[in-house]
DRENTORKOL-3810 file (N, C-alpha, C; in nm, 4 decimals):
REM DRENTORKOL-3810
@n.u->21.7748; n.v->18.7195; n.w->35.8679; ca.u->21.6447; ca.v->18.7110; ca.w->35.8086; c.u->21.5388; c.v->18.7254; c.w->35.9165
@n.u->21.4383; n.v->18.7862; n.w->35.8756; ca.u->21.3274; ca.v->18.8076; ca.w->35.9675; c.u->21.2040; c.v->18.7359; c.w->35.9161
@n.u->21.1220; n.v->18.6941; n.w->36.0076; ca.u->20.9990; ca.v->18.6226; ca.w->35.9722; c.u->20.8790; c.v->18.7153; c.w->35.9669
@n.u->20.8987; n.v->18.8396; n.w->35.9522; ca.u->20.7876; ca.v->18.9354; ca.w->35.9471; c.u->20.7098; c.v->18.9153; c.w->35.8186
@n.u->20.5782; n.v->18.9353; n.w->35.8238; ca.u->20.4977; ca.v->18.9170; ca.w->35.7022; c.u->20.5309; c.v->19.0240; c.w->35.5995
@n.u->20.5220; n.v->18.9867; n.w->35.4761; ca.u->20.5458; ca.v->19.0821; ca.w->35.3687; c.u->20.4299; c.v->19.1811; c.w->35.3661
@n.u->20.4569; n.v->19.3055; n.w->35.3397; ca.u->20.3525; ca.v->19.4064; ca.w->35.3474; c.u->20.2432; c.v->19.3906; c.w->35.2428
@n.u->20.2698; n.v->19.3346; n.w->35.1293; ca.u->20.1693; ca.v->19.3271; ca.w->35.0246; c.u->20.1270; c.v->19.1833; c.w->34.9948
@n.u->20.1366; n.v->19.0957; n.w->35.0888; ca.u->20.0953; ca.v->18.9566; ca.w->35.0671; c.u->19.9426; c.v->18.9490; c.w->35.0641
@n.u->19.8865; n.v->18.8720; n.w->34.9719; ca.u->19.7405; ca.v->18.8592; ca.w->34.9673; c.u->19.6903; c.v->18.7871; c.w->35.0925
@n.u->19.5719; n.v->18.8220; n.w->35.1375; ca.u->19.5178; ca.v->18.7546; ca.w->35.2562; c.u->19.4916; c.v->18.6074; c.w->35.2255
@n.u->19.5034; n.v->18.5272; n.w->35.3282; ca.u->19.4792; ca.v->18.3837; ca.w->35.3117; c.u->19.3337; c.v->18.3622; c.w->35.2716
@n.u->19.3150; n.v->18.2705; n.w->35.1779; ca.u->19.1792; ca.v->18.2394; ca.w->35.1323; c.u->19.1161; c.v->18.1400; c.w->35.2301
@n.u->19.0023; n.v->18.1783; n.w->35.2857; ca.u->18.9293; ca.v->18.0914; ca.w->35.3778; c.u->18.8005; c.v->18.0505; c.w->35.3082
@n.u->18.7772; n.v->17.9212; n.w->35.2984; ca.u->18.6546; ca.v->17.8791; ca.w->35.2316; c.u->18.5328; c.v->17.9287; c.w->35.3102
@n.u->18.4315; n.v->17.9681; n.w->35.2344; ca.u->18.3089; ca.v->18.0170; ca.w->35.2978; c.u->18.2391; c.v->17.9014; c.w->35.3677
@n.u->18.1955; n.v->17.9276; n.w->35.4878; ca.u->18.1250; ca.v->17.8254; ca.w->35.5648; c.u->17.9810; c.v->17.8171; c.w->35.5178
@n.u->17.9251; n.v->17.6997; n.w->35.5289; ca.u->17.7843; ca.v->17.6821; ca.w->35.4952; c.u->17.7005; c.v->17.7566; c.w->35.5988
@n.u->17.5861; n.v->17.8089; n.w->35.5586; ca.u->17.5029; ca.v->17.8793; ca.w->35.6551; c.u->17.4669; c.v->17.7880; c.w->35.7706
@n.u->17.4756; n.v->17.8404; n.w->35.8917; ca.u->17.4491; ca.v->17.7569; ca.w->36.0088; c.u->17.3072; c.v->17.7718; c.w->36.0605
@n.u->17.2313; n.v->17.8655; n.w->36.0095; ca.u->17.0947; ca.v->17.8871; ca.w->36.0559; c.u->16.9994; c.v->17.7840; c.w->35.9982
@n.u->16.8731; n.v->17.7892; n.w->36.0407; ca.u->16.7745; ca.v->17.6943; ca.w->35.9903; c.u->16.7547; c.v->17.7111; c.w->35.8401
@n.u->16.7408; n.v->17.6023; n.w->35.7717; ca.u->16.7111; ca.v->17.6049; ca.w->35.6298; c.u->16.5657; c.v->17.5668; c.w->35.6112
@n.u->16.5230; n.v->17.5617; n.w->35.4876; ca.u->16.3839; ca.v->17.5300; ca.w->35.4621; c.u->16.3510; c.v->17.3865; c.w->35.5007
@n.u->16.4486; n.v->17.2975; n.w->35.5019; ca.u->16.4221; ca.v->17.1587; ca.w->35.5379; c.u->16.4529; c.v->17.1277; c.w->35.6830
@n.u->16.5063; n.v->17.2232; n.w->35.7577; ca.u->16.5349; ca.v->17.1980; ca.w->35.8978; c.u->16.4796; c.v->17.3099; c.w->35.9831
@n.u->16.4552; n.v->17.2767; n.w->36.1061; ca.u->16.4144; ca.v->17.3767; ca.w->36.2043; c.u->16.4627; c.v->17.3263; c.w->36.3384
@n.u->16.5384; n.v->17.4079; n.w->36.4071; ca.u->16.5900; ca.v->17.3644; ca.w->36.5352; c.u->16.6793; c.v->17.2430; c.w->36.5226
@n.u->16.7438; n.v->17.2256; n.w->36.4071; ca.u->16.8341; ca.v->17.1131; ca.w->36.3887; c.u->16.7642; c.v->16.9847; c.w->36.3487
@n.u->16.6322; n.v->16.9857; n.w->36.3352; ca.u->16.5605; ca.v->16.8638; ca.w->36.2987; c.u->16.5075; c.v->16.8762; c.w->36.1569
@n.u->16.5382; n.v->16.7790; n.w->36.0769; ca.u->16.4896; ca.v->16.7799; ca.w->35.9393; c.u->16.3459; c.v->16.7317; c.w->35.9346
@n.u->16.2843; n.v->16.7503; n.w->35.8219; ca.u->16.1485; ca.v->16.7000; ca.w->35.8012; c.u->16.1448; c.v->16.5499; c.w->35.8245
@n.u->16.2485; n.v->16.4804; n.w->35.7841; ca.u->16.2538; ca.v->16.3360; ca.w->35.8048; c.u->16.2479; c.v->16.3018; c.w->35.9528
@n.u->16.3283; n.v->16.3688; n.w->36.0330; ca.u->16.3301; ca.v->16.3411; ca.w->36.1770; c.u->16.1966; c.v->16.3788; c.w->36.2404
@n.u->16.1462; n.v->16.4972; n.w->36.2051; ca.u->16.0179; ca.v->16.5414; ca.w->36.2609; c.u->15.9060; c.v->16.4455; c.w->36.2223
@n.u->15.9067; n.v->16.4000; n.w->36.0978; ca.u->15.8050; ca.v->16.3058; ca.w->36.0530; c.u->15.8136; c.v->16.1728; c.w->36.1254
@n.u->15.9352; n.v->16.1231; n.w->36.1443; ca.u->15.9506; ca.v->15.9948; ca.w->36.2130; c.u->15.9151; c.v->16.0052; c.w->36.3612
@n.u->15.9373; n.v->16.1206; n.w->36.4214; ca.u->15.8912; ca.v->16.1415; ca.w->36.5584; c.u->15.7392; c.v->16.1357; c.w->36.5624
@n.u->15.6749; n.v->16.1992; n.w->36.4653; ca.u->15.5286; ca.v->16.1964; ca.w->36.4572; c.u->15.4781; c.v->16.0535; c.w->36.4351
@n.u->15.5491; n.v->15.9757; n.w->36.3555; ca.u->15.5129; ca.v->15.8354; ca.w->36.3331; c.u->15.5165; c.v->15.7591; c.w->36.4664
@n.u->15.6227; n.v->15.7797; n.w->36.5419; ca.u->15.6344; ca.v->15.7118; ca.w->36.6713; c.u->15.5250; c.v->15.7527; c.w->36.7681
@n.u->15.4942; n.v->15.8805; n.w->36.7718; ca.u->15.3889; ca.v->15.9287; ca.w->36.8612; c.u->15.2535; c.v->15.8723; c.w->36.8200
@n.u->15.2224; n.v->15.8775; n.w->36.6908; ca.u->15.0942; ca.v->15.8252; ca.w->36.6425; c.u->15.0817; c.v->15.6759; c.w->36.6717
@n.u->15.1900; n.v->15.6025; n.w->36.6524; ca.u->15.1873; ca.v->15.4584; ca.w->36.6791; c.u->15.1625; c.v->15.4323; c.w->36.8270
@n.u->15.2311; n.v->15.5041; n.w->36.9132; ca.u->15.2124; ca.v->15.4857; ca.w->37.0574; c.u->15.0699; c.v->15.5225; c.w->37.1005
@n.u->15.0199; n.v->15.6346; n.w->37.0502; ca.u->14.8842; ca.v->15.6768; ca.w->37.0869; c.u->14.7825; c.v->15.5746; c.w->37.0368
@n.u->14.8002; n.v->15.5248; n.w->36.9154; ca.u->14.7061; ca.v->15.4257; ca.w->36.8628; c.u->14.7094; c.v->15.2948; c.w->36.9411
@n.u->14.8253; n.v->15.2571; n.w->36.9902; ca.u->14.8328; ca.v->15.1374; ca.w->37.0748; c.u->14.7628; c.v->15.1604; c.w->37.2085
@n.u->14.7714; n.v->15.2810; n.w->37.2607; ca.u->14.6984; ca.v->15.3144; ca.w->37.3844; c.u->14.5477; c.v->15.3101; c.w->37.3578
@n.u->14.5045; n.v->15.3638; n.w->37.2448; ca.u->14.3624; ca.v->15.3590; ca.w->37.2090; c.u->14.3161; c.v->15.2140; c.w->37.1974
@n.u->14.3959; n.v->15.1305; n.w->37.1350; ca.u->14.3631; ca.v->14.9881; ca.w->37.1235; c.u->14.3435; c.v->14.9254; c.w->37.2612
@n.u->14.4383; n.v->14.9501; n.w->37.3502; ca.u->14.4279; ca.v->14.8942; ca.w->37.4849; c.u->14.3068; c.v->14.9460; c.w->37.5605
@n.u->14.2812; n.v->15.0749; n.w->37.5495; ca.u->14.1669; ca.v->15.1343; ca.w->37.6188; c.u->14.0356; c.v->15.0801; c.w->37.5635
@n.u->14.0278; n.v->15.0667; n.w->37.4316; ca.u->13.9049; ca.v->15.0155; ca.w->37.3693; c.u->13.8801; c.v->14.8707; c.w->37.4103
@n.u->13.9846; n.v->14.7902; n.w->37.4087; ca.u->13.9698; ca.v->14.6505; ca.w->37.4485; c.u->13.9305; c.v->14.6405; c.w->37.5955
@n.u->13.9909; n.v->14.7246; n.w->37.6786; ca.u->13.9575; ca.v->14.7241; ca.w->37.8213; c.u->13.8140; c.v->14.7702; c.w->37.8459
@n.u->13.7631; n.v->14.8551; n.w->37.7578; ca.u->13.6261; ca.v->14.9056; ca.w->37.7707; c.u->13.5234; c.v->14.8089; c.w->37.7127
@n.u->13.5693; n.v->14.7002; n.w->37.6553; ca.u->13.4768; ca.v->14.5990; ca.w->37.6059; c.u->13.4553; c.v->14.5983; c.w->37.4557
@n.u->13.5282; n.v->14.6764; n.w->37.3814; ca.u->13.5156; ca.v->14.6728; ca.w->37.2355; c.u->13.5657; c.v->14.5383; c.w->37.1844
@n.u->13.4937; n.v->14.4826; n.w->37.0883; ca.u->13.5317; ca.v->14.3505; ca.w->37.0367; c.u->13.6577; c.v->14.3564; c.w->36.9519
@n.u->13.6848; n.v->14.4715; n.w->36.8923; ca.u->13.7970; ca.v->14.4909; ca.w->36.8006; c.u->13.7920; c.v->14.3914; c.w->36.6855
@n.u->13.6696; n.v->14.3661; n.w->36.6392; ca.u->13.6462; ca.v->14.2816; ca.w->36.5230; c.u->13.5853; c.v->14.3654; c.w->36.4120
@n.u->13.6339; n.v->14.3422; n.w->36.2891; ca.u->13.5780; ca.v->14.4102; ca.w->36.1724; c.u->13.5383; c.v->14.3058; c.w->36.0689
@n.u->13.4336; n.v->14.3381; n.w->35.9935; ca.u->13.3896; ca.v->14.2507; ca.w->35.8852; c.u->13.4617; c.v->14.2915; c.w->35.7578
@n.u->13.5232; n.v->14.1940; n.w->35.6941; ca.u->13.5935; ca.v->14.2215; ca.w->35.5688; c.u->13.5789; c.v->14.1011; c.w->35.4773
@n.u->13.5228; n.v->14.1241; n.w->35.3607; ca.u->13.5040; ca.v->14.0193; ca.w->35.2610; c.u->13.4320; c.v->13.8973; c.w->35.3178
@n.u->13.3301; n.v->13.9195; n.w->35.3969; ca.u->13.2488; ca.v->13.8112; ca.w->35.4503; c.u->13.3079; c.v->13.7389; c.w->35.5699
@n.u->13.4193; n.v->13.7842; n.w->35.6210; ca.u->13.4777; ca.v->13.7199; ca.w->35.7394; c.u->13.5063; c.v->13.8248; c.w->35.8465
@n.u->13.5247; n.v->13.7758; n.w->35.9670; ca.u->13.5572; ca.v->13.8645; ca.w->36.0785; c.u->13.7079; c.v->13.8657; c.w->36.1010
@n.u->13.7627; n.v->13.9855; n.w->36.1154; ca.u->13.9065; ca.v->14.0000; ca.w->36.1365; c.u->13.9276; c.v->14.0707; c.w->36.2695
@n.u->14.0104; n.v->14.0110; n.w->36.3533; ca.u->14.0434; ca.v->14.0722; ca.w->36.4830; c.u->14.1531; c.v->14.1759; c.w->36.4626
@n.u->14.1310; n.v->14.2933; n.w->36.5170; ca.u->14.2309; ca.v->14.3997; ca.w->36.5114; c.u->14.3047; c.v->14.3973; c.w->36.6453
@n.u->14.4314; n.v->14.3610; n.w->36.6400; ca.u->14.5109; ca.v->14.3509; ca.w->36.7613; c.u->14.6360; c.v->14.4359; c.w->36.7540
@n.u->14.7307; n.v->14.4025; n.w->36.8378; ca.u->14.8540; ca.v->14.4789; ca.w->36.8515; c.u->14.9308; c.v->14.4905; c.w->36.7194
@n.u->14.9574; n.v->14.3777; n.w->36.6547; ca.u->15.0379; ca.v->14.3801; ca.w->36.5321; c.u->14.9692; c.v->14.4559; c.w->36.4176
@n.u->14.8409; n.v->14.4323; n.w->36.3912; ca.u->14.7772; ca.v->14.5097; ca.w->36.2838; c.u->14.7778; c.v->14.6606; c.w->36.3099
@n.u->14.7555; n.v->14.7016; n.w->36.4332; ca.u->14.7574; ca.v->14.8453; ca.w->36.4639; c.u->14.8986; c.v->14.8997; c.w->36.4480
@n.u->14.9958; n.v->14.8264; n.w->36.4962; ca.u->15.1351; ca.v->14.8689; ca.w->36.4843; c.u->15.1746; c.v->14.8858; c.w->36.3375
@n.u->15.1462; n.v->14.7861; n.w->36.2560; ca.u->15.1848; ca.v->14.7895; ca.w->36.1151; c.u->15.1032; c.v->14.8935; c.w->36.0386
@n.u->14.9722; n.v->14.8988; n.w->36.0632; ca.u->14.8855; ca.v->14.9900; ca.w->35.9871; c.u->14.9099; c.v->15.1362; c.w->36.0225
@n.u->14.9678; n.v->15.1622; n.w->36.1372; ca.u->15.0024; ca.v->15.3005; ca.w->36.1723; c.u->15.1436; c.v->15.3327; c.w->36.1276
@n.u->15.2382; n.v->15.2486; n.w->36.1653; ca.u->15.3794; ca.v->15.2781; ca.w->36.1417; c.u->15.4169; c.v->15.2770; c.w->35.9937
@n.u->15.3811; n.v->15.1702; n.w->35.9232; ca.u->15.4292; ca.v->15.1535; ca.w->35.7849; c.u->15.3840; c.v->15.2656; c.w->35.6907
@n.u->15.2541; n.v->15.2972; n.w->35.6821; ca.u->15.2164; ca.v->15.4020; ca.w->35.5868; c.u->15.2687; c.v->15.5400; c.w->35.6251
@n.u->15.2704; n.v->15.5707; n.w->35.7543; ca.u->15.3202; ca.v->15.7023; ca.w->35.7953; c.u->15.4711; c.v->15.7146; c.w->35.7732
@n.u->15.5435; n.v->15.6090; n.w->35.8011; ca.u->15.6894; ca.v->15.6128; ca.w->35.7786; c.u->15.7205; c.v->15.6258; c.w->35.6300
@n.u->15.6499; n.v->15.5504; n.w->35.5466; ca.u->15.6707; ca.v->15.5592; ca.w->35.4020; c.u->15.6337; c.v->15.6984; c.w->35.3508
@n.u->15.5213; n.v->15.7512; n.w->35.3953; ca.u->15.4786; ca.v->15.8851; ca.w->35.3538; c.u->15.5784; c.v->15.9910; c.w->35.3987
@n.u->15.6357; n.v->15.9735; n.w->35.5165; ca.u->15.7355; ca.v->16.0679; ca.w->35.5665; c.u->15.8594; c.v->16.0697; c.w->35.4771
@n.u->15.9064; n.v->15.9535; n.w->35.4399; ca.u->16.0239; ca.v->15.9462; ca.w->35.3520; c.u->15.9920; c.v->16.0091; c.w->35.2162
@n.u->15.8743; n.v->15.9803; n.w->35.1613; ca.u->15.8350; ca.v->16.0386; ca.w->35.0329; c.u->15.8251; c.v->16.1909; c.w->35.0446
@n.u->15.7621; n.v->16.2402; n.w->35.1519; ca.u->15.7497; ca.v->16.3853; ca.w->35.1718; c.u->15.8868; c.v->16.4501; c.w->35.1845
@n.u->15.9763; n.v->16.3866; n.w->35.2562; ca.u->16.1120; ca.v->16.4392; ca.w->35.2746; c.u->16.1844; c.v->16.4484; c.w->35.1398
@n.u->16.1724; n.v->16.3429; n.w->35.0594; ca.u->16.2378; ca.v->16.3437; ca.w->34.9285; c.u->16.1775; c.v->16.4508; c.w->34.8369
@n.u->16.0459; n.v->16.4626; n.w->34.8374; ca.u->15.9809; ca.v->16.5654; ca.w->34.7555; c.u->16.0180; c.v->16.7055; c.w->34.8026
@n.u->16.0251; n.v->16.7253; n.w->34.9330; ca.u->16.0557; ca.v->16.8577; ca.w->34.9883; c.u->16.1980; c.v->16.9013; c.w->34.9564
@n.u->16.2863; n.v->16.8070; n.w->34.9358; ca.u->16.4232; ca.v->16.8432; ca.w->34.8978; c.u->16.4232; c.v->16.9127; c.w->34.7619
@n.u->16.3360; n.v->16.8697; n.w->34.6743; ca.u->16.3283; ca.v->16.9263; ca.w->34.5393; c.u->16.2265; c.v->17.0405; c.w->34.5316
@n.u->16.1109; n.v->17.0201; n.w->34.5933; ca.u->16.0017; ca.v->17.1177; ca.w->34.5901; c.u->15.9531; c.v->17.1434; c.w->34.7325
@n.u->16.0150; n.v->17.2343; n.w->34.8053; ca.u->15.9830; ca.v->17.2578; ca.w->34.9468; c.u->15.8363; c.v->17.2926; c.w->34.9742
@n.u->15.7692; n.v->17.3540; n.w->34.8800; ca.u->15.6303; ca.v->17.3933; ca.w->34.9040; c.u->15.5329; c.v->17.2762; c.w->34.9024
@n.u->15.5792; n.v->17.1595; n.w->34.8624; ca.u->15.4890; ca.v->17.0440; ca.w->34.8592; c.u->15.4477; c.v->17.0000; c.w->34.9987
@n.u->15.5230; n.v->17.0353; n.w->35.1009; ca.u->15.4898; ca.v->16.9874; ca.w->35.2353; c.u->15.3526; c.v->17.0362; c.w->35.2812
@n.u->15.3159; n.v->17.1580; n.w->35.2482; ca.u->15.1844; ca.v->17.2084; ca.w->35.2876; c.u->15.0748; c.v->17.1294; c.w->35.2175
@n.u->15.0924; n.v->17.1047; n.w->35.0893; ca.u->14.9936; ca.v->17.0275; ca.w->35.0134; c.u->14.9832; c.v->16.8862; c.w->35.0691
@n.u->15.0976; n.v->16.8234; n.w->35.0940; ca.u->15.0983; ca.v->16.6870; ca.w->35.1466; c.u->15.0356; c.v->16.6803; c.w->35.2853
@n.u->15.0570; n.v->16.7829; n.w->35.3662; ca.u->14.9971; ca.v->16.7852; ca.w->35.4998; c.u->14.8452; c.v->16.7824; c.w->35.4897
@n.u->14.7896; n.v->16.8672; n.w->35.4042; ca.u->14.6440; ca.v->16.8733; ca.w->35.3884; c.u->14.5893; c.v->16.7464; c.w->35.3238
@n.u->14.6585; n.v->16.6937; n.w->35.2244; ca.u->14.6128; ca.v->16.5699; ca.w->35.1593; c.u->14.6076; c.v->16.4562; c.w->35.2614
@n.u->14.7104; n.v->16.4435; n.w->35.3420; ca.u->14.7129; ca.v->16.3379; ca.w->35.4433; c.u->14.6009; c.v->16.3522; c.w->35.5445
@n.u->14.5748; n.v->16.4749; n.w->35.5865; ca.u->14.4674; ca.v->16.4985; ca.w->35.6831; c.u->14.3310; c.v->16.4649; c.w->35.6227
@n.u->14.3090; n.v->16.5046; n.w->35.4980; ca.u->14.1819; ca.v->16.4754; ca.w->35.4310; c.u->14.1648; c.v->16.3250; c.w->35.4104
@n.u->14.2706; n.v->16.2572; n.w->35.3686; ca.u->14.2634; ca.v->16.1121; ca.w->35.3497; c.u->14.2313; c.v->16.0428; c.w->35.4816
@n.u->14.2956; n.v->16.0846; n.w->35.5886; ca.u->14.2691; ca.v->16.0240; ca.w->35.7196; c.u->14.1243; c.v->16.0473; c.w->35.7622
@n.u->14.0757; n.v->16.1693; n.w->35.7423; ca.u->13.9374; ca.v->16.2002; ca.w->35.7800; c.u->13.8389; c.v->16.1200; c.w->35.6955
@n.u->13.8651; n.v->16.1104; n.w->35.5662; ca.u->13.7751; ca.v->16.0349; ca.w->35.4784; c.u->13.7796; c.v->15.8853; c.w->35.5076
@n.u->13.8940; n.v->15.8366; n.w->35.5533; ca.u->13.9094; ca.v->15.6924; ca.w->35.5758; c.u->13.8385; c.v->15.6427; c.w->35.7007
@n.u->13.7848; n.v->15.7324; n.w->35.7818; ca.u->13.7140; ca.v->15.6842; ca.w->35.9019; c.u->13.5833; c.v->15.6149; c.w->35.8665
@n.u->13.5376; n.v->15.6323; n.w->35.7438; ca.u->13.4145; ca.v->15.5651; ca.w->35.7003; c.u->13.4310; c.v->15.4132; c.w->35.7078
@n.u->13.5470; n.v->15.3630; n.w->35.6692; ca.u->13.5707; ca.v->15.2182; ca.w->35.6682; c.u->13.5546; c.v->15.1549; c.w->35.8064
@n.u->13.6219; n.v->15.2040; n.w->35.9099; ca.u->13.6023; ca.v->15.1397; ca.w->36.0390; c.u->13.4630; c.v->15.1636; c.w->36.0982
@n.u->13.4055; n.v->15.2774; n.w->36.0689; ca.u->13.2716; ca.v->15.3040; ca.w->36.1235; c.u->13.1665; c.v->15.2124; c.w->36.0626
@n.u->13.1851; n.v->15.1746; n.w->35.9369; ca.u->13.0878; ca.v->15.0864; ca.w->35.8724; c.u->13.1269; c.v->14.9389; c.w->35.8797
@n.u->13.2542; n.v->14.9098; n.w->35.8993; ca.u->13.2994; ca.v->14.7709; ca.w->35.8990; c.u->13.3127; c.v->14.7074; c.w->36.0364
@n.u->13.3127; n.v->14.7877; n.w->36.1414; ca.u->13.3289; ca.v->14.7325; ca.w->36.2761; c.u->13.2030; c.v->14.6573; c.w->36.3167
@n.u->13.2209; n.v->14.5523; n.w->36.3937; ca.u->13.1068; ca.v->14.4738; ca.w->36.4382; c.u->13.0343; c.v->14.5363; c.w->36.5566
@n.u->13.0954; n.v->14.6339; n.w->36.6218; ca.u->13.0268; ca.v->14.7054; ca.w->36.7294; c.u->13.0700; c.v->14.8519; c.w->36.7269
@n.u->12.9884; n.v->14.9350; n.w->36.7877; ca.u->13.0113; ca.v->15.0793; ca.w->36.7842; c.u->13.1429; c.v->15.1185; c.w->36.8503
@n.u->13.1747; n.v->15.0584; n.w->36.9615; ca.u->13.2983; ca.v->15.0941; ca.w->37.0328; c.u->13.4213; c.v->15.0655; c.w->36.9466
@n.u->13.4205; n.v->14.9546; n.w->36.8764; ca.u->13.5319; ca.v->14.9222; ca.w->36.7872; c.u->13.5409; c.v->15.0238; c.w->36.6741
@n.u->13.4267; n.v->15.0566; n.w->36.6149; ca.u->13.4256; ca.v->15.1544; ca.w->36.5060; c.u->13.4796; c.v->15.2888; c.w->36.5498
@n.u->13.4389; n.v->15.3339; n.w->36.6671; ca.u->13.4869; ca.v->15.4630; ca.w->36.7178; c.u->13.6366; c.v->15.4577; c.w->36.7466
@n.u->13.6813; n.v->15.3496; n.w->36.8088; ca.u->13.8245; ca.v->15.3374; ca.w->36.8401; c.u->13.9092; c.v->15.3372; c.w->36.7131
@n.u->13.8671; n.v->15.2615; n.w->36.6132; ca.u->13.9446; ca.v->15.2544; ca.w->36.4891; c.u->13.9392; c.v->15.3857; c.w->36.4117
@n.u->13.8234; n.v->15.4506; n.w->36.4116; ca.u->13.8131; ca.v->15.5818; ca.w->36.3461; c.u->13.9040; c.v->15.6824; c.w->36.4149
@n.u->13.9083; n.v->15.6783; n.w->36.5469; ca.u->13.9958; ca.v->15.7679; ca.w->36.6224; c.u->14.1426; c.v->15.7428; c.w->36.5876
@n.u->14.1781; n.v->15.6169; n.w->36.5676; ca.u->14.3157; ca.v->15.5854; ca.w->36.5280; c.u->14.3501; c.v->15.6486; c.w->36.3926
@n.u->14.2553; n.v->15.6469; n.w->36.2994; ca.u->14.2784; ca.v->15.7106; ca.w->36.1696; c.u->14.3018; c.v->15.8609; c.w->36.1876
@n.u->14.2219; n.v->15.9219; n.w->36.2730; ca.u->14.2357; ca.v->16.0660; ca.w->36.2955; c.u->14.3667; c.v->16.1005; c.w->36.3660
@n.u->14.4099; n.v->16.0156; n.w->36.4575; ca.u->14.5390; ca.v->16.0364; ca.w->36.5251; c.u->14.6521; c.v->16.0328; c.w->36.4229
@n.u->14.6482; n.v->15.9355; n.w->36.3337; ca.u->14.7525; ca.v->15.9258; ca.w->36.2301; c.u->14.7515; c.v->16.0501; c.w->36.1412
@n.u->14.6341; n.v->16.0915; n.w->36.0981; ca.u->14.6243; ca.v->16.2094; ca.w->36.0123; c.u->14.6683; c.v->16.3363; c.w->36.0824
@n.u->14.6295; n.v->16.3515; n.w->36.2075; ca.u->14.6659; ca.v->16.4720; ca.w->36.2837; c.u->14.8161; c.v->16.4778; c.w->36.3094
@n.u->14.8766; n.v->16.3648; n.w->36.3414; ca.u->15.0218; ca.v->16.3655; ca.w->36.3666; c.u->15.0981; c.v->16.3991; c.w->36.2390
@n.u->15.0535; n.v->16.3459; n.w->36.1282; ca.u->15.1141; ca.v->16.3758; ca.w->35.9980; c.u->15.1024; c.v->16.5244; c.w->35.9679
@n.u->14.9818; n.v->16.5779; n.w->35.9849; ca.u->14.9561; ca.v->16.7185; ca.w->35.9549; c.u->15.0441; c.v->16.8098; c.w->36.0406
@n.u->15.0476; n.v->16.7835; n.w->36.1691; ca.u->15.1272; ca.v->16.8681; ca.w->36.2591; c.u->15.2750; c.v->16.8616; c.w->36.2232
@n.u->15.3260; n.v->16.7433; n.w->36.1938; ca.u->15.4681; ca.v->16.7315; ca.w->36.1594; c.u->15.5031; c.v->16.8129; c.w->36.0357
@n.u->15.4169; n.v->16.8120; n.w->35.9370; ca.u->15.4473; ca.v->16.8842; ca.w->35.8133; c.u->15.4185; c.v->17.0334; c.w->35.8242
@n.u->15.3105; n.v->17.0709; n.w->35.8915; ca.u->15.2755; ca.v->17.2117; ca.w->35.8996; c.u->15.3706; c.v->17.2865; c.w->35.9940
@n.u->15.4038; n.v->17.2277; n.w->36.1066; ca.u->15.4994; ca.v->17.2917; ca.w->36.1968; c.u->15.6320; c.v->17.3082; c.w->36.1269
@n.u->15.6694; n.v->17.2115; n.w->36.0467; ca.u->15.7936; ca.v->17.2214; ca.w->35.9685; c.u->15.7879; c.v->17.3404; c.w->35.8728
@n.u->15.6773; n.v->17.3540; n.w->35.8012; ca.u->15.6662; ca.v->17.4612; ca.w->35.7026; c.u->15.6648; c.v->17.5988; c.w->35.7675
@n.u->15.6098; n.v->17.6085; n.w->35.8854; ca.u->15.6028; ca.v->17.7398; ca.w->35.9518; c.u->15.7332; c.v->17.7752; c.w->36.0190
@n.u->15.8253; n.v->17.6752; n.w->36.0305; ca.u->15.9524; ca.v->17.6986; ca.w->36.0974; c.u->16.0314; c.v->17.8001; c.w->36.0264
END
């Protein structure tokens, strides 16, 4: 007996591999979720640097809210930057899985909301330096969100 292959044997069936190139939700191996969370980390770090610089420059970091003064420190900046951006990133990622074109809309909505929200710190801060620092933090959050989503969409 010989072990030679039969001349008319069907070729072995090999399962088709999943496409290995970038998909609409990934670019360079990073998903929208990863890119968004990187942007969250960057925005949080930059906002903490702004907080430190403003405090070092003499900003009171006090805001008036409901008739009382509230000190804006490390924990409020950390939570107010990280939590909403992280939640928005997860929501955007989930929406993009179903409707990929929503990322462009969400990027612009986030940027507009951040720009519009600077009114609150500018009018509620007890001094100009605090108002400018807090407004800048809003813009940093909005810009990081926008870049994470728009760079993803252009990928």
